C-alpha angles and dihedrals in degrees: 000000000000092000091047092050091050089055097048115089116254111278095017099088096099092049091046090052092051091051099040111034138037102224138078125277090253093064096062089042090055092046092052092047090050091050091050090054100042110008098110093048093047093047093049093046092049089051089058098253116151110240114181092195095043111129117208096249090143090070094059123101118244090257092050091047090051091050090047090063088067096045115098112253095245090054098047097089091055090046091053092046090053092045093055093060 
């Protein structure tokens, strides 16, 4: 979504979303926010790099990932542990 938004002319994002995707404007906003928070860790982990501090955010559901954005950073590991049960 971030790459797509960067390619769309200024002011045309809403129209592009209506024509290109089947979800609300808040879903891409959440996806981009999530990528801003965890994108580098997710990209490195998917490339097979060993990250000792990588947290398994890729295993969360969309709803859990959205909630995680509002959880304080020091509480996120516990949240993810509870979510995987």
